SESEMAR-220295 format. One record per residue (C-alpha): residue number from 1; x, y, z; chain; residue in one letter. Coordinates in steps of 0.25 Angstrom, whole numbers, plus 5000, padded with zeros to 4 digits. Example, Ala and Ser with C-alpha at 12.3 -4.5 7.8 and 13.67 -1.06 7.14 Angstrom:
<zadrens>
<zadren voke="1" east="5049" north="4982" up="5031" zake="A" tortor="A"/>
<zadren voke="2" east="5055" north="4996" up="5029" zake="A" tortor="S"/>
</zadrens>
This chain:
<zadrens>
<zadren voke="1" east="4813" north="4869" up="4870" zake="A" tortor="M"/>
<zadren voke="2" east="4816" north="4884" up="4871" zake="A" tortor="I"/>
<zadren voke="3" east="4828" north="4886" up="4881" zake="A" tortor="P"/>
<zadren voke="4" east="4826" north="4894" up="4891" zake="A" tortor="S"/>
<zadren voke="5" east="4831" north="4911" up="4891" zake="A" tortor="M"/>
<zadren voke="6" east="4844" north="4914" up="4900" zake="A" tortor="P"/>
<zadren voke="7" east="4840" north="4922" up="4912" zake="A" tortor="R"/>
<zadren voke="8" east="4841" north="4934" up="4910" zake="A" tortor="I"/>
<zadren voke="9" east="4845" north="4944" up="4923" zake="A" tortor="M"/>
<zadren voke="10" east="4845" north="4959" up="4924" zake="A" tortor="G"/>
<zadren voke="11" east="4835" north="4968" up="4916" zake="A" tortor="S"/>
<zadren voke="12" east="4844" north="4971" up="4903" zake="A" tortor="S"/>
<zadren voke="13" east="4853" north="4961" up="4896" zake="A" tortor="L"/>
<zadren voke="14" east="4866" north="4971" up="4901" zake="A" tortor="A"/>
<zadren voke="15" east="4862" north="4967" up="4915" zake="A" tortor="E"/>
<zadren voke="16" east="4859" north="4954" up="4911" zake="A" tortor="H"/>
<zadren voke="17" east="4874" north="4950" up="4905" zake="A" tortor="R"/>
<zadren voke="18" east="4881" north="4958" up="4917" zake="A" tortor="E"/>
<zadren voke="19" east="4872" north="4949" up="4928" zake="A" tortor="L"/>
<zadren voke="20" east="4876" north="4937" up="4920" zake="A" tortor="T"/>
<zadren voke="21" east="4890" north="4941" up="4921" zake="A" tortor="R"/>
<zadren voke="22" east="4889" north="4946" up="4935" zake="A" tortor="R"/>
<zadren voke="23" east="4882" north="4931" up="4939" zake="A" tortor="A"/>
<zadren voke="24" east="4892" north="4924" up="4930" zake="A" tortor="L"/>
<zadren voke="25" east="4905" north="4931" up="4937" zake="A" tortor="F"/>
<zadren voke="26" east="4898" north="4927" up="4951" zake="A" tortor="A"/>
<zadren voke="27" east="4895" north="4913" up="4948" zake="A" tortor="S"/>
<zadren voke="28" east="4911" north="4913" up="4944" zake="A" tortor="L"/>
<zadren voke="29" east="4915" north="4920" up="4956" zake="A" tortor="D"/>
<zadren voke="30" east="4907" north="4908" up="4965" zake="A" tortor="R"/>
<zadren voke="31" east="4912" north="4896" up="4958" zake="A" tortor="L"/>
<zadren voke="32" east="4927" north="4902" up="4957" zake="A" tortor="M"/>
<zadren voke="33" east="4928" north="4904" up="4971" zake="A" tortor="R"/>
<zadren voke="34" east="4923" north="4889" up="4973" zake="A" tortor="A"/>
<zadren voke="35" east="4928" north="4882" up="4961" zake="A" tortor="R"/>
<zadren voke="36" east="4940" north="4890" up="4956" zake="A" tortor="G"/>
<zadren voke="37" east="4939" north="4897" up="4941" zake="A" tortor="F"/>
<zadren voke="38" east="4945" north="4883" up="4935" zake="A" tortor="D"/>
<zadren voke="39" east="4934" north="4875" up="4940" zake="A" tortor="S"/>
<zadren voke="40" east="4922" north="4882" up="4936" zake="A" tortor="V"/>
<zadren voke="41" east="4915" north="4882" up="4922" zake="A" tortor="S"/>
<zadren voke="42" east="4907" north="4891" up="4915" zake="A" tortor="L"/>
<zadren voke="43" east="4897" north="4883" up="4914" zake="A" tortor="A"/>
<zadren voke="44" east="4897" north="4883" up="4931" zake="A" tortor="D"/>
<zadren voke="45" east="4898" north="4898" up="4931" zake="A" tortor="I"/>
<zadren voke="46" east="4885" north="4900" up="4923" zake="A" tortor="A"/>
<zadren voke="47" east="4877" north="4888" up="4930" zake="A" tortor="Q"/>
<zadren voke="48" east="4883" north="4895" up="4945" zake="A" tortor="D"/>
<zadren voke="49" east="4878" north="4910" up="4937" zake="A" tortor="A"/>
<zadren voke="50" east="4862" north="4903" up="4933" zake="A" tortor="G"/>
<zadren voke="51" east="4870" north="4909" up="4917" zake="A" tortor="V"/>
<zadren voke="52" east="4867" north="4899" up="4907" zake="A" tortor="G"/>
<zadren voke="53" east="4881" north="4895" up="4902" zake="A" tortor="R"/>
<zadren voke="54" east="4879" north="4899" up="4887" zake="A" tortor="T"/>
<zadren voke="55" east="4875" north="4913" up="4891" zake="A" tortor="S"/>
<zadren voke="56" east="4888" north="4913" up="4899" zake="A" tortor="V"/>
<zadren voke="57" east="4895" north="4913" up="4887" zake="A" tortor="Y"/>
<zadren voke="58" east="4886" north="4927" up="4882" zake="A" tortor="N"/>
<zadren voke="59" east="4898" north="4933" up="4893" zake="A" tortor="H"/>
<zadren voke="60" east="4909" north="4924" up="4894" zake="A" tortor="F"/>
<zadren voke="61" east="4916" north="4917" up="4884" zake="A" tortor="A"/>
<zadren voke="62" east="4922" north="4907" up="4893" zake="A" tortor="D"/>
<zadren voke="63" east="4925" north="4905" up="4908" zake="A" tortor="K"/>
<zadren voke="64" east="4938" north="4915" up="4906" zake="A" tortor="E"/>
<zadren voke="65" east="4930" north="4925" up="4902" zake="A" tortor="A"/>
<zadren voke="66" east="4918" north="4925" up="4913" zake="A" tortor="L"/>
<zadren voke="67" east="4929" north="4925" up="4924" zake="A" tortor="L"/>
<zadren voke="68" east="4937" north="4937" up="4917" zake="A" tortor="L"/>
<zadren voke="69" east="4925" north="4944" up="4915" zake="A" tortor="G"/>
<zadren voke="70" east="4922" north="4940" up="4932" zake="A" tortor="Y"/>
<zadren voke="71" east="4936" north="4946" up="4934" zake="A" tortor="I"/>
<zadren voke="72" east="4933" north="4958" up="4925" zake="A" tortor="E"/>
<zadren voke="73" east="4920" north="4961" up="4934" zake="A" tortor="Q"/>
<zadren voke="74" east="4926" north="4958" up="4949" zake="A" tortor="E"/>
<zadren voke="75" east="4938" north="4968" up="4944" zake="A" tortor="T"/>
<zadren voke="76" east="4929" north="4979" up="4939" zake="A" tortor="A"/>
<zadren voke="77" east="4921" north="4976" up="4951" zake="A" tortor="D"/>
<zadren voke="78" east="4932" north="4977" up="4960" zake="A" tortor="F"/>
<zadren voke="79" east="4940" north="4990" up="4954" zake="A" tortor="V"/>
<zadren voke="80" east="4927" north="4998" up="4953" zake="A" tortor="A"/>
<zadren voke="81" east="4925" north="4996" up="4969" zake="A" tortor="D"/>
<zadren voke="82" east="4939" north="4998" up="4973" zake="A" tortor="L"/>
<zadren voke="83" east="4941" north="5010" up="4963" zake="A" tortor="T"/>
<zadren voke="84" east="4926" north="5015" up="4972" zake="A" tortor="G"/>
<zadren voke="85" east="4934" north="5012" up="4983" zake="A" tortor="Q"/>
<zadren voke="86" east="4946" north="5021" up="4980" zake="A" tortor="L"/>
<zadren voke="87" east="4939" north="5032" up="4975" zake="A" tortor="D"/>
<zadren voke="88" east="4940" north="5044" up="4982" zake="A" tortor="G"/>
<zadren voke="89" east="4952" north="5041" up="4991" zake="A" tortor="I"/>
<zadren voke="90" east="4964" north="5048" up="4989" zake="A" tortor="D"/>
<zadren voke="91" east="4973" north="5041" up="4997" zake="A" tortor="D"/>
<zadren voke="92" east="4979" north="5029" up="4989" zake="A" tortor="P"/>
<zadren voke="93" east="4985" north="5023" up="5001" zake="A" tortor="V"/>
<zadren voke="94" east="4970" north="5021" up="5005" zake="A" tortor="E"/>
<zadren voke="95" east="4966" north="5017" up="4993" zake="A" tortor="Q"/>
<zadren voke="96" east="4977" north="5005" up="4994" zake="A" tortor="L"/>
<zadren voke="97" east="4969" north="5002" up="5006" zake="A" tortor="R"/>
<zadren voke="98" east="4958" north="5002" up="5000" zake="A" tortor="I"/>
<zadren voke="99" east="4964" north="4993" up="4988" zake="A" tortor="Y"/>
<zadren voke="100" east="4969" north="4983" up="4996" zake="A" tortor="V"/>
<zadren voke="101" east="4957" north="4982" up="5006" zake="A" tortor="R"/>
<zadren voke="102" east="4949" north="4981" up="4993" zake="A" tortor="H"/>
<zadren voke="103" east="4958" north="4970" up="4987" zake="A" tortor="Q"/>
<zadren voke="104" east="4957" north="4962" up="5000" zake="A" tortor="L"/>
<zadren voke="105" east="4942" north="4962" up="4999" zake="A" tortor="Q"/>
<zadren voke="106" east="4943" north="4958" up="4986" zake="A" tortor="L"/>
<zadren voke="107" east="4935" north="4943" up="4983" zake="A" tortor="D"/>
<zadren voke="108" east="4939" north="4939" up="4969" zake="A" tortor="L"/>
<zadren voke="109" east="4935" north="4924" up="4966" zake="A" tortor="A"/>
<zadren voke="110" east="4947" north="4921" up="4955" zake="A" tortor="Y"/>
<zadren voke="111" east="4956" north="4925" up="4967" zake="A" tortor="H"/>
<zadren voke="112" east="4954" north="4915" up="4978" zake="A" tortor="S"/>
<zadren voke="113" east="4946" north="4903" up="4967" zake="A" tortor="A"/>
<zadren voke="114" east="4953" north="4890" up="4970" zake="A" tortor="P"/>
<zadren voke="115" east="4961" north="4885" up="4960" zake="A" tortor="G"/>
<zadren voke="116" east="4970" north="4889" up="4950" zake="A" tortor="P"/>
<zadren voke="117" east="4974" north="4904" up="4949" zake="A" tortor="A"/>
<zadren voke="118" east="4963" north="4911" up="4937" zake="A" tortor="L"/>
<zadren voke="119" east="4978" north="4914" up="4931" zake="A" tortor="K"/>
<zadren voke="120" east="4982" north="4901" up="4930" zake="A" tortor="E"/>
<zadren voke="121" east="4969" north="4895" up="4922" zake="A" tortor="I"/>
<zadren voke="122" east="4965" north="4904" up="4916" zake="A" tortor="V"/>
<zadren voke="123" east="4968" north="4908" up="4900" zake="A" tortor="S"/>
<zadren voke="124" east="4979" north="4919" up="4898" zake="A" tortor="R"/>
<zadren voke="125" east="4972" north="4929" up="4891" zake="A" tortor="D"/>
<zadren voke="126" east="4962" north="4927" up="4906" zake="A" tortor="A"/>
<zadren voke="127" east="4972" north="4929" up="4913" zake="A" tortor="A"/>
<zadren voke="128" east="4978" north="4941" up="4906" zake="A" tortor="A"/>
<zadren voke="129" east="4964" north="4946" up="4908" zake="A" tortor="N"/>
<zadren voke="130" east="4963" north="4944" up="4923" zake="A" tortor="L"/>
<zadren voke="131" east="4975" north="4950" up="4924" zake="A" tortor="R"/>
<zadren voke="132" east="4972" north="4962" up="4918" zake="A" tortor="A"/>
<zadren voke="133" east="4959" north="4963" up="4927" zake="A" tortor="H"/>
<zadren voke="134" east="4970" north="4963" up="4940" zake="A" tortor="V"/>
<zadren voke="135" east="4978" north="4973" up="4933" zake="A" tortor="S"/>
<zadren voke="136" east="4964" north="4983" up="4933" zake="A" tortor="R"/>
<zadren voke="137" east="4966" north="4982" up="4952" zake="A" tortor="V"/>
<zadren voke="138" east="4980" north="4982" up="4949" zake="A" tortor="E"/>
<zadren voke="139" east="4979" north="4997" up="4943" zake="A" tortor="G"/>
<zadren voke="140" east="4972" north="5001" up="4954" zake="A" tortor="L"/>
<zadren voke="141" east="4983" north="4995" up="4964" zake="A" tortor="L"/>
<zadren voke="142" east="4994" north="5002" up="4956" zake="A" tortor="R"/>
<zadren voke="143" east="4986" north="5016" up="4956" zake="A" tortor="G"/>
<zadren voke="144" east="4986" north="5016" up="4971" zake="A" tortor="I"/>
<zadren voke="145" east="5000" north="5013" up="4972" zake="A" tortor="L"/>
<zadren voke="146" east="5003" north="5024" up="4964" zake="A" tortor="A"/>
<zadren voke="147" east="4997" north="5033" up="4973" zake="A" tortor="A"/>
<zadren voke="148" east="5002" north="5026" up="4984" zake="A" tortor="V"/>
<zadren voke="149" east="5015" north="5031" up="4979" zake="A" tortor="H"/>
<zadren voke="150" east="5013" north="5044" up="4975" zake="A" tortor="E"/>
<zadren voke="151" east="5008" north="5049" up="4987" zake="A" tortor="R"/>
<zadren voke="152" east="5023" north="5044" up="4991" zake="A" tortor="G"/>
<zadren voke="153" east="5019" north="5031" up="5001" zake="A" tortor="F"/>
<zadren voke="154" east="5027" north="5022" up="4992" zake="A" tortor="S"/>
<zadren voke="155" east="5041" north="5022" up="4985" zake="A" tortor="D"/>
<zadren voke="156" east="5035" north="5009" up="4975" zake="A" tortor="E"/>
<zadren voke="157" east="5032" north="5012" up="4961" zake="A" tortor="T"/>
<zadren voke="158" east="5030" north="4999" up="4956" zake="A" tortor="D"/>
<zadren voke="159" east="5016" north="4997" up="4956" zake="A" tortor="F"/>
<zadren voke="160" east="5016" north="4984" up="4949" zake="A" tortor="N"/>
<zadren voke="161" east="5023" north="4976" up="4958" zake="A" tortor="V"/>
<zadren voke="162" east="5017" north="4982" up="4972" zake="A" tortor="T"/>
<zadren voke="163" east="5001" north="4981" up="4966" zake="A" tortor="V"/>
<zadren voke="164" east="5006" north="4966" up="4964" zake="A" tortor="Q"/>
<zadren voke="165" east="5012" north="4965" up="4977" zake="A" tortor="L"/>
<zadren voke="166" east="4999" north="4971" up="4984" zake="A" tortor="V"/>
<zadren voke="167" east="4989" north="4962" up="4976" zake="A" tortor="H"/>
<zadren voke="168" east="4997" north="4950" up="4979" zake="A" tortor="A"/>
<zadren voke="169" east="4996" north="4955" up="4995" zake="A" tortor="C"/>
<zadren voke="170" east="4980" north="4956" up="4991" zake="A" tortor="L"/>
<zadren voke="171" east="4976" north="4946" up="4983" zake="A" tortor="S"/>
<zadren voke="172" east="4969" north="4934" up="4987" zake="A" tortor="G"/>
<zadren voke="173" east="4969" north="4937" up="5003" zake="A" tortor="R"/>
<zadren voke="174" east="4957" north="4931" up="5010" zake="A" tortor="R"/>
<zadren voke="175" east="4951" north="4942" up="5020" zake="A" tortor="L"/>
<zadren voke="176" east="4948" north="4935" up="5036" zake="A" tortor="P"/>
<zadren voke="177" east="4932" north="4933" up="5035" zake="A" tortor="T"/>
<zadren voke="178" east="4930" north="4941" up="5050" zake="A" tortor="D"/>
<zadren voke="179" east="4929" north="4957" up="5045" zake="A" tortor="P"/>
<zadren voke="180" east="4939" north="4961" up="5057" zake="A" tortor="A"/>
<zadren voke="181" east="4951" north="4953" up="5052" zake="A" tortor="E"/>
<zadren voke="182" east="4947" north="4954" up="5039" zake="A" tortor="R"/>
<zadren voke="183" east="4950" north="4970" up="5041" zake="A" tortor="E"/>
<zadren voke="184" east="4963" north="4968" up="5050" zake="A" tortor="R"/>
<zadren voke="185" east="4965" north="4959" up="5036" zake="A" tortor="F"/>
<zadren voke="186" east="4962" north="4971" up="5028" zake="A" tortor="I"/>
<zadren voke="187" east="4969" north="4981" up="5034" zake="A" tortor="T"/>
<zadren voke="188" east="4983" north="4973" up="5036" zake="A" tortor="A"/>
<zadren voke="189" east="4984" north="4972" up="5021" zake="A" tortor="T"/>
<zadren voke="190" east="4981" north="4985" up="5019" zake="A" tortor="Q"/>
<zadren voke="191" east="4994" north="4989" up="5029" zake="A" tortor="E"/>
<zadren voke="192" east="5001" north="4979" up="5021" zake="A" tortor="F"/>
<zadren voke="193" east="4999" north="4983" up="5008" zake="A" tortor="V"/>
<zadren voke="194" east="5000" north="4997" up="5013" zake="A" tortor="L"/>
<zadren voke="195" east="5013" north="4995" up="5018" zake="A" tortor="R"/>
<zadren voke="196" east="5019" north="4985" up="5007" zake="A" tortor="A"/>
<zadren voke="197" east="5017" north="5000" up="4997" zake="A" tortor="V"/>
<zadren voke="198" east="5021" north="5008" up="5006" zake="A" tortor="G"/>
<zadren voke="199" east="5009" north="5017" up="5009" zake="A" tortor="A"/>
<zadren voke="200" east="5006" north="5022" up="5023" zake="A" tortor="P"/>
<zadren voke="201" east="4998" north="5010" up="5029" zake="A" tortor="P"/>
<zadren voke="202" east="4990" north="5016" up="5041" zake="A" tortor="T"/>
<zadren voke="203" east="4976" north="5019" up="5037" zake="A" tortor="A"/>
<zadren voke="204" east="4967" north="5031" up="5041" zake="A" tortor="R"/>
<zadren voke="205" east="4955" north="5026" up="5048" zake="A" tortor="P"/>
<zadren voke="206" east="4945" north="5033" up="5040" zake="A" tortor="D"/>
<zadren voke="207" east="4949" north="5027" up="5029" zake="A" tortor="V"/>
<zadren voke="208" east="4950" north="5012" up="5034" zake="A" tortor="E"/>
<zadren voke="209" east="4936" north="5014" up="5040" zake="A" tortor="A"/>
<zadren voke="210" east="4931" north="5018" up="5026" zake="A" tortor="S"/>
<zadren voke="211" east="4936" north="5005" up="5017" zake="A" tortor="V"/>
<zadren voke="212" east="4934" north="4995" up="5028" zake="A" tortor="A"/>
</zadrens>
């Protein structure tokens, strides 16, 4: 019996590969949220995505490689989106407001997945790669904080420490589901971060309206 050919998604091989990768990432995201990374197998992910298990290896050598590809894509999408929102805004204080809002609204499965933290269960090389992706986002914040300092709003020059403290404040926060409560939570966090780094906390109404 001749085995059936794998289903081709998209109009070209390149599009098929990209759609397959996205499908695997979406399944990893769903399953990781429900069960945690450690409890999900590559076979589970392939079945959920509707992709043959053997064809998964055309894209990723193992589950860790799939995880790193997923995080790389999520990081790239986040950086592109945030950079687009910051484009054309010259005031670093308002840039910081937007950064805080964007980080709070970020919903990543590997931040809230049940079970042990990823850095505790992946290999040392994978953990180093995870850290490299985080560094891309930290670089954006470090640049904003340096601009805040240059405007004379802050005496702080150890931006590496400040970046870690700001991210500790923002990471893993669950926003209220009620829209009004959610907005109050975001605004209060923006004010807290601005005060913490020495920036003026009072927002301009026109800017707040543009990012709400």
